[in-house]
C-alpha positions as CSV (number, residue, x, y, z in Angstrom):
1,X,0.0,0.0,0.0
2,X,1.3,3.5,-0.9
3,X,0.5,6.2,1.5
4,X,1.3,9.9,1.0
5,X,1.3,12.5,3.7
6,X,0.9,16.2,3.0
7,X,0.7,19.4,5.0
8,X,0.0,22.8,3.3
9,X,3.0,25.0,3.9
10,X,2.4,28.5,5.2
11,X,5.6,29.5,3.5
12,X,6.1,27.4,0.4
13,X,9.8,28.4,0.1
14,X,10.5,26.3,3.3
15,X,10.2,23.1,1.2
16,X,13.8,23.8,0.1
17,X,15.0,24.0,3.7
18,X,15.6,20.6,5.3
19,X,15.1,22.0,8.8
20,X,12.0,24.1,8.3
21,X,10.3,21.6,5.9
22,X,10.7,18.8,8.5
23,X,7.4,17.7,10.1
24,X,8.1,15.9,13.3
25,X,4.6,14.6,13.5
26,X,5.0,12.9,10.2
27,X,8.3,11.4,11.3
28,X,6.6,9.7,14.2
29,X,3.7,8.5,12.0
30,X,6.1,7.0,9.3
31,X,8.3,5.3,11.8
32,X,5.3,3.8,13.7
33,X,3.6,2.5,10.5
34,X,6.8,1.0,9.2
35,X,7.4,-0.8,12.4
36,X,4.1,-2.7,12.2
37,X,3.5,-2.6,8.4
38,X,7.0,-2.8,6.9
39,X,5.7,-3.4,3.3
40,X,3.8,-0.1,3.3
41,X,5.4,2.8,1.5
42,X,4.9,6.1,3.3
43,X,6.2,9.3,1.7
44,X,5.8,13.0,2.1
45,X,4.6,15.3,-0.6
46,X,5.4,19.0,-0.5
47,X,3.0,20.2,-3.2
48,X,-0.5,19.2,-4.1
49,X,0.6,18.1,-7.6
50,X,3.2,15.9,-6.1
51,X,0.5,14.0,-4.2
52,X,-1.1,13.0,-7.5
53,X,2.3,12.3,-9.1
54,X,3.1,9.8,-6.4
55,X,0.0,7.8,-7.2
56,X,-1.0,7.0,-3.6
57,X,-3.6,4.5,-2.4
58,X,-4.3,6.6,0.7
59,X,-3.6,10.3,1.5
60,X,-3.1,11.7,4.9
61,X,-3.3,15.5,5.3
62,X,-2.4,17.5,8.4
63,X,-3.5,21.1,8.9
64,X,-3.3,23.9,11.3
65,X,-6.3,26.3,11.5
66,X,-4.8,29.2,9.5
67,X,-4.3,26.8,6.6
68,X,-7.7,25.1,6.9
69,X,-9.4,26.8,3.9
70,X,-6.3,25.9,1.8
71,X,-6.7,22.3,3.1
72,X,-10.4,22.1,2.0
73,X,-9.4,23.5,-1.4
74,X,-6.7,20.9,-1.8
75,X,-9.1,18.0,-0.9
76,X,-11.6,19.3,-3.5
77,X,-8.8,19.6,-6.1
78,X,-7.6,16.1,-5.4
79,X,-11.1,14.7,-6.0
80,X,-11.4,16.8,-9.2
81,X,-8.1,15.4,-10.4
82,X,-9.6,11.9,-10.1
83,X,-8.3,10.6,-6.8
84,X,-10.9,8.2,-5.4
85,X,-9.0,6.6,-2.6
86,X,-9.4,7.4,1.1
87,X,-8.4,10.9,2.4
88,X,-7.7,11.0,6.1
89,X,-7.4,14.4,7.9
90,X,-5.4,15.0,11.0
91,X,-3.7,17.8,12.9
92,X,-4.6,20.4,15.5
93,X,-7.5,22.1,13.6
94,X,-9.6,19.0,13.0
95,X,-8.8,17.7,16.5
96,X,-10.4,20.9,18.0
97,X,-13.2,21.2,15.4
98,X,-14.2,17.8,14.0
99,X,-17.5,19.6,13.0
100,X,-15.6,21.1,10.1
101,X,-14.7,17.7,8.5
102,X,-14.8,18.3,4.7
103,X,-17.5,16.5,2.7
104,X,-15.0,15.0,0.4
105,X,-12.7,13.6,3.1
106,X,-13.3,10.1,4.5
107,X,-12.6,10.7,8.2
108,X,-10.4,12.6,10.6
109,X,-7.9,11.4,13.3
110,X,-8.7,13.2,16.5
111,X,-5.7,13.8,18.8
112,X,-2.4,11.9,18.7
113,X,-2.5,9.7,15.6
114,X,0.0,6.9,15.6
115,X,-2.3,4.0,16.7
116,X,-5.4,5.4,15.0
117,X,-3.7,6.0,11.7
118,X,-2.2,2.5,11.7
119,X,-5.6,1.0,12.3
120,X,-7.1,3.1,9.5
121,X,-4.4,1.9,7.1
122,X,-5.1,-1.7,8.0
123,X,-8.9,-1.1,7.6
124,X,-8.7,0.6,4.2
125,X,-6.2,-2.0,3.1
126,X,-8.9,-4.6,3.6
127,X,-11.9,-2.6,2.1
128,X,-12.7,0.8,0.8
129,X,-15.7,0.9,3.1
130,X,-14.4,-0.1,6.6
131,X,-16.5,-0.1,9.7
132,X,-15.4,3.3,10.9
133,X,-17.6,3.2,14.0
134,X,-15.4,0.5,15.4
135,X,-12.2,2.5,15.2
136,X,-11.6,4.7,18.3
137,X,-10.1,8.2,18.0
138,X,-11.8,9.3,14.7
139,X,-14.6,11.5,13.4
140,X,-16.5,10.7,10.2
141,X,-19.9,11.4,8.5
142,X,-22.6,8.8,8.6
143,X,-25.1,8.1,5.8
144,X,-27.2,11.1,7.0
145,X,-24.2,13.4,6.7
146,X,-24.0,13.7,10.5
147,X,-20.6,14.0,12.2
148,X,-19.9,11.0,14.4
149,X,-17.1,10.8,16.9
150,X,-15.9,7.4,18.1
151,X,-14.5,8.5,21.4
152,X,-11.0,9.4,22.6
153,X,-8.1,7.0,22.3
154,X,-5.7,6.8,25.3
155,X,-2.4,8.4,24.1
156,X,0.6,6.2,23.8
157,X,3.4,6.6,26.3
158,X,6.2,8.4,24.4
159,X,8.8,5.9,25.5
160,X,7.2,3.2,23.4
161,X,7.2,5.3,20.2
162,X,9.9,4.3,17.7
163,X,12.3,7.0,16.5
164,X,14.2,7.2,13.2
165,X,17.6,8.5,14.3
166,X,19.0,8.3,10.8
167,X,16.6,10.9,9.4
168,X,18.2,14.1,8.0
169,X,21.7,13.4,9.4
170,X,23.1,16.8,8.5
171,X,20.6,19.0,10.5
172,X,19.9,19.3,14.2
173,X,17.7,16.3,15.2
174,X,14.2,17.6,16.0
175,X,12.6,15.8,18.8
176,X,9.4,16.1,20.8
177,X,10.1,15.2,24.5
178,X,6.6,16.2,25.9
179,X,3.1,15.9,24.5
180,X,0.3,17.7,26.1
181,X,0.4,20.3,28.9
182,X,-0.6,20.1,32.6
183,X,-1.5,23.8,32.6
184,X,-4.6,25.5,31.2
185,X,-3.7,28.9,29.8
186,X,-6.7,30.9,28.4
187,X,-5.3,31.4,24.9
188,X,-3.6,28.0,24.5
189,X,-4.9,24.8,22.9
190,X,-2.5,22.2,24.2
191,X,-4.3,21.2,27.4
192,X,-7.7,20.5,25.8
193,X,-6.6,19.0,22.5
194,X,-3.6,16.8,23.4
195,X,-5.1,14.9,26.3
196,X,-3.0,13.8,29.3
197,X,0.6,14.8,29.3
198,X,3.0,12.1,28.1
199,X,6.8,12.4,27.9
200,X,10.1,10.7,27.2
201,X,11.8,9.5,30.4
202,X,15.3,10.7,31.1
203,X,16.6,7.3,30.2
204,X,14.8,7.1,26.8
205,X,15.7,10.6,25.9
206,X,19.4,10.0,26.6
207,X,19.3,6.7,24.7
208,X,17.9,8.5,21.6
209,X,20.6,11.2,21.9
210,X,23.4,8.6,22.1
211,X,22.0,6.5,19.3
212,X,21.6,9.6,17.0
213,X,25.1,10.7,17.7
214,X,26.6,7.2,17.1
215,X,24.6,6.8,13.9
216,X,25.3,10.2,12.3
217,X,28.1,11.9,14.2
218,X,25.9,14.9,14.6
219,X,25.7,16.2,18.2
220,X,23.1,18.9,17.5
221,X,19.5,18.6,18.8
222,X,16.4,20.8,18.8
223,X,13.7,20.0,21.3
224,X,10.3,21.0,20.0
225,X,8.5,21.5,23.3
226,X,6.8,24.3,25.0
227,X,6.8,22.4,28.3
228,X,10.3,20.8,28.7
229,X,10.3,21.2,32.4
230,X,6.8,20.0,33.0
231,X,7.9,16.4,33.8
232,X,9.1,17.2,37.3
233,X,12.6,15.9,38.2
234,X,13.3,14.7,34.6
235,X,16.0,17.4,34.0
236,X,17.7,16.4,37.2
237,X,17.6,12.7,36.2
238,X,18.9,13.5,32.8
239,X,21.7,15.6,34.3
240,X,22.7,12.8,36.7
241,X,22.7,10.2,33.9
242,X,25.0,12.3,31.8
243,X,27.4,12.7,34.7
244,X,27.4,9.0,35.4
245,X,28.1,8.2,31.7
246,X,30.6,11.0,31.3
247,X,28.5,12.7,28.6
248,X,28.4,16.3,29.7
249,X,29.7,18.5,26.9
250,X,29.0,15.8,24.2
251,X,25.8,17.2,22.9
252,X,24.5,20.6,21.7
253,X,20.9,21.4,22.3
254,X,20.0,24.3,20.1
255,X,16.9,25.4,21.9
256,X,14.7,24.6,24.9
257,X,11.5,26.4,25.8
258,X,10.8,26.8,29.5
259,X,7.9,27.0,31.8
260,X,9.1,30.0,33.9
261,X,7.0,28.9,36.9
262,X,9.0,25.7,37.1
263,X,12.5,27.3,37.0
264,X,14.6,27.5,40.2
265,X,18.2,28.4,40.9
266,X,19.4,24.9,40.0
267,X,17.7,24.8,36.6
268,X,20.0,26.9,34.5
269,X,23.3,25.3,35.5
270,X,21.9,21.9,34.7
271,X,20.6,23.1,31.3
272,X,24.0,24.5,30.5
273,X,25.7,21.3,31.6
274,X,23.6,19.1,29.3
275,X,24.5,21.3,26.3
276,X,21.7,23.9,26.0
277,X,22.9,27.0,24.1
278,X,19.6,28.9,23.8
279,X,16.5,29.3,25.8
280,X,13.0,30.5,25.0
281,X,9.8,31.3,27.0
282,X,6.3,32.4,26.2
283,X,6.2,35.8,27.9
284,X,2.7,36.6,26.5
285,X,2.5,39.8,28.5
286,X,4.6,41.6,31.0
287,X,1.6,43.6,32.3
288,X,0.6,42.0,35.6
289,X,-3.2,42.0,34.9
290,X,-2.9,40.8,31.4
291,X,-0.5,38.1,32.4
292,X,-2.9,36.9,35.1
293,X,-5.8,36.8,32.5
294,X,-3.8,35.0,29.7
295,X,-1.9,32.6,31.9
296,X,-4.6,32.1,34.5
297,X,-2.3,32.9,37.3
298,X,0.1,30.0,36.4
299,X,2.9,32.4,35.4
300,X,3.6,35.5,37.4
301,X,5.9,38.5,36.7
302,X,8.4,37.3,39.3
303,X,8.7,33.9,37.5
304,X,9.7,35.6,34.3
305,X,12.0,38.0,36.1
306,X,13.9,35.3,38.0
307,X,14.1,33.1,34.9
308,X,15.9,35.9,32.9
309,X,18.3,36.6,35.8
310,X,19.1,32.9,36.3
311,X,19.8,32.5,32.5
312,X,22.0,35.6,32.5
313,X,24.0,34.3,35.4
314,X,24.5,31.0,33.7
315,X,25.5,32.7,30.4
316,X,22.7,31.2,28.3
317,X,20.9,33.5,25.8
318,X,17.2,33.7,26.4
319,X,14.4,35.2,24.4
320,X,10.6,35.2,24.2
321,X,7.5,36.2,22.4
322,X,4.5,38.3,23.5
323,X,0.8,38.3,22.6
324,X,-1.0,41.6,22.1
325,X,-4.6,42.4,21.2
326,X,-6.3,40.1,23.8
327,X,-9.9,41.1,24.2
328,X,-10.2,43.6,27.1
329,X,-6.5,44.7,27.0
330,X,-6.3,48.5,27.4
331,X,-3.9,50.9,25.6
332,X,-2.1,51.5,28.9
333,X,-1.6,47.8,29.6
334,X,-0.3,47.2,26.1
335,X,2.2,50.0,26.3
336,X,3.2,48.9,29.8
337,X,4.0,45.4,28.6
338,X,6.1,46.8,25.7
339,X,8.0,49.1,28.1
340,X,8.8,46.2,30.4
341,X,10.1,44.2,27.4
342,X,12.3,47.1,26.3
343,X,13.6,47.4,29.9
344,X,14.6,43.8,29.9
345,X,16.3,44.1,26.6
346,X,18.3,47.1,27.8
347,X,19.3,45.7,31.2
348,X,19.5,41.9,30.8
349,X,20.4,39.2,28.3
350,X,16.7,38.9,27.3
351,X,16.0,39.3,23.6
352,X,12.5,40.0,22.2
353,X,11.7,37.5,19.4
354,X,8.4,38.4,18.0
355,X,4.9,39.5,19.1
356,X,1.7,37.9,17.9
357,X,-1.8,39.2,17.4
358,X,-3.9,37.3,19.9
359,X,-6.0,34.7,18.1
360,X,-9.0,32.7,19.4
361,X,-7.6,29.4,18.1
362,X,-10.1,26.4,18.2
363,X,-9.5,24.3,21.2
364,X,-8.8,27.2,23.6
365,X,-10.9,28.8,26.2
366,X,-10.6,32.0,24.2
367,X,-12.2,30.3,21.2
368,X,-15.1,29.3,23.4
369,X,-15.5,32.8,24.7
370,X,-15.4,34.4,21.3
371,X,-17.7,31.7,19.8
372,X,-20.3,32.5,22.5
373,X,-20.1,36.2,21.5
374,X,-20.6,35.4,17.8
375,X,-17.2,36.7,16.9
376,X,-16.0,33.3,15.4
377,X,-17.9,30.4,13.9
378,X,-17.5,27.0,12.4
379,X,-17.9,28.3,8.9
380,X,-15.7,31.4,9.1
381,X,-12.7,32.1,7.0
382,X,-10.1,30.4,9.1
383,X,-7.2,32.0,7.3
384,X,-7.9,35.1,9.4
385,X,-6.9,33.1,12.5
386,X,-3.3,33.0,11.6
387,X,-0.2,33.0,13.8
388,X,2.2,33.6,11.0
389,X,2.7,37.4,10.3
390,X,3.6,36.7,6.7
391,X,0.6,38.1,4.7
392,X,1.7,37.1,1.2
393,X,-0.5,34.1,0.9
394,X,-3.7,35.5,2.4
395,X,-6.3,37.8,0.9
396,X,-8.0,38.5,4.2
397,X,-6.7,40.5,7.2
398,X,-5.9,38.6,10.4
399,X,-8.5,38.4,13.1
400,X,-8.4,41.2,15.7
401,X,-10.7,41.0,18.7
402,X,-9.9,44.1,20.7
403,X,-11.4,46.8,18.5
404,X,-13.5,48.2,21.3
405,X,-10.5,49.1,23.4
406,X,-7.8,49.8,20.8
407,X,-8.9,50.3,17.1
408,X,-6.9,48.1,14.7
409,X,-5.1,51.0,13.0
410,X,-4.0,52.4,16.4
411,X,-3.0,48.9,17.5
412,X,-0.7,48.4,14.6
413,X,0.7,52.0,14.9
414,X,1.7,51.3,18.5
415,X,3.5,48.1,17.7
416,X,5.3,49.8,14.8
417,X,6.2,52.9,16.8
418,X,7.9,50.8,19.4
419,X,9.6,48.6,16.7
420,X,7.8,45.5,18.0
421,X,6.8,44.4,14.4
422,X,8.2,44.9,11.0
423,X,6.9,47.9,9.1
424,X,5.3,45.6,6.5
425,X,3.6,43.3,9.0
426,X,0.1,43.8,7.6
427,X,-1.1,44.3,4.1
428,X,-4.2,46.5,3.7
429,X,-7.4,44.8,2.9
430,X,-8.6,44.6,-0.7
431,X,-11.1,47.4,-0.1
432,X,-8.3,49.8,0.9
433,X,-6.1,48.6,-1.9
434,X,-8.8,49.5,-4.5
435,X,-8.9,53.0,-3.1
436,X,-5.2,53.6,-3.6
437,X,-4.7,54.8,-7.2
438,X,-1.3,56.3,-7.5
439,X,1.2,54.5,-9.8
440,X,3.8,53.8,-7.2
441,X,1.4,51.9,-5.1
442,X,0.0,50.1,-8.2
443,X,3.5,48.8,-9.1
444,X,4.2,47.8,-5.6
445,X,1.0,45.8,-5.5
446,X,1.8,44.2,-8.8
447,X,5.3,43.2,-7.6
448,X,3.8,41.7,-4.4
449,X,1.2,39.8,-6.4
450,X,3.9,38.5,-8.8
451,X,6.1,37.4,-5.9
452,X,3.1,35.7,-4.2
453,X,2.2,33.8,-7.4
454,X,5.8,32.5,-7.8
455,X,5.8,31.2,-4.3
456,X,2.3,29.7,-4.7
457,X,3.5,28.0,-7.8
458,X,6.2,26.4,-5.7
459,X,3.5,24.8,-3.7
460,X,2.0,23.3,-6.8
461,X,-0.8,25.6,-7.9
462,X,-1.9,29.2,-7.6
463,X,-4.4,30.3,-4.9
464,X,-8.0,30.2,-6.2
């Protein structure tokens, strides 16, 4: 059986970059399927045309919310091109909103997908019309077009998941060490969509690192976690194991993201010892009230402050991102947070990475709040709920939910004034573009459209 996996790229040029084009979720799926069904071919396509060219028997598509409308277009296009086999959807969007399952897709994997996807492969291998109601962890449409959900599947413990240490030997090895999150921040989707927290034990994590290094000679690692410290005592256990096996200084961990509320005076020295060269943290806001609202009291200003000081003392660069535009945020609170960020940049080793426009992403408490207010819906243009500030591939402006307190134009002006975002962060809406009639703006718009079309062609077809 030939299986092709595809995920619409927000930035199509990333397909030429081995690191940025790497989908760690696909790596786990491929390795897991091959362990139990070694005669299956599982490949990754980076364009919609490449999916057809690979002549698959089954297609698996993963999508985030901001690319959901593109995903629906791709499914329709695949059917128009004559593909009649099963199309299985997965990823964070459909996990949060199974109600949006496209008519032309067969079913959706809800949550973590290794066991579920393997069972679907085996079922579709036997028949084109399997008994989907018998497979836990999926959503599908019944004969009356109603969405049916077969119930949650208990997530696998991460220690049992196979890992391909030979993959992409020339780049830092990307590894997820934690799935799920024990905390329940108001704007975040991890707690509700991932289920219970599972994680690699210190023993299994070190085993993978040693095996990767022996197999490739590459000591570089990149841990794709927001919650590396959440498994209590694991860092200490990993540190002790490395000392025991004389492995301190043998590895380079390019980045680790921290839960600042879990940092103490011993954390930074241990992180440095195991090879960490860069740290990150989700600051969200440095205004005390907004931090309380967004992080639900889990993270406090003093947690962020001590984390930065401990990192500086240990000599590890640390950075972070913020979220602005949360419903109810005042102009004064926004400017206060920016001022505190600037203060940290001037007086400590902290470096501002990027700020995001707050988005009510499906699966979060914020989504539920905005849904009850009628500000979002199941049939909305999901491309407006985008995290990526790159506007080249979207015809709609991003969602902004704080117009009552800070009008959108003023919001952008404040961020630009304080150099928190690039001057070209947002493109004007089509209505505004049509009102701009001078030739210089016309040629700029044509150049941007030409550049966008080139990059969309890289993805396989132009935007419809």
